[in-house]
C-alpha positions in Angstrom: 16.0 -0.9 9.4 15.9 -2.7 7.1 12.9 -2.6 3.8 12.8 -4.7 1.1 9.8 -3.8 -1.6 6.3 -4.8 -1.5 5.6 -7.6 -3.8 1.8 -7.8 -4.1 -2.0 -6.9 -2.2 -4.0 -8.8 0.7 -7.3 -7.7 1.0 -8.9 -8.7 3.9 -12.0 -7.5 6.3 -12.6 -4.6 3.0 -15.0 -2.7 2.2 -13.3 -1.6 -0.6 -15.3 -2.9 -4.1 -11.3 -2.1 -6.0 -7.6 -1.4 -4.7 -5.1 0.1 -7.5 -1.8 1.0 -6.1 0.6 1.9 -9.6 3.3 2.3 -11.0 4.5 -0.5 -10.4 7.3 -1.7 -10.2 8.0 1.2 -7.7 11.2 3.5 -6.8 9.0 3.8 -3.6 7.5 6.3 -4.0 3.7 5.5 -4.8 0.1 5.8 -4.9 -2.8 4.1 -3.6 -6.5 4.2 -4.6 -9.1 2.4 -2.1 -12.6 3.0 -3.4 -15.1 2.4 -1.8 -19.0 2.3 -1.8 -18.8 4.5 2.0 -16.2 7.6 2.5 -14.2 6.7 5.2 -10.9 5.7 7.1 -9.1 2.2 5.9 -5.8 0.1 7.5 -3.0 -0.5 5.2 0.1 -2.1 6.7 2.4 -2.9 3.7 4.3 -6.1 3.6 7.5 -6.9 2.5 7.7 -10.9 0.4 8.7 -12.5 3.9 5.7 -10.8 5.2 7.3 -8.5 7.7 5.1 -5.3 8.3 6.8 -2.0 5.9 4.5 0.5 7.1 0.7 0.6 8.8 -1.6 4.0 7.4 -4.7 4.9 7.6 -5.5 5.8 4.4 -9.4 7.6 3.4 -11.4 5.9 0.8 -12.0 7.3 -2.4 -8.6 9.3 -2.8 -5.4 8.8 -4.4 -2.6 8.7 -1.8 0.8 9.0 -2.2 3.1 7.0 0.3 7.2 6.3 0.3 8.8 3.8 1.3 12.7 3.9 2.0 13.6 0.9 -0.7 17.3 0.0 -1.2 18.6 -0.2 -4.8 19.1 -4.2 -6.6 22.0 -6.0 -6.4 
């Protein structure tokens, strides 16, 4: 399976008041924090630059969550 580094954030049907993803750039391990007026789970889909789904997960709002992706080294 081939993975490419994600390069942006697209929010759809959001209950979030803000989303932070850091560090940027990343070596494949990064933190996602979804701030919201509500405390609930948020569906997160990570895609690469060509729109291919890299990872899909459910994260809690109002909590920093560490996510790890396999990111091949840049050539």
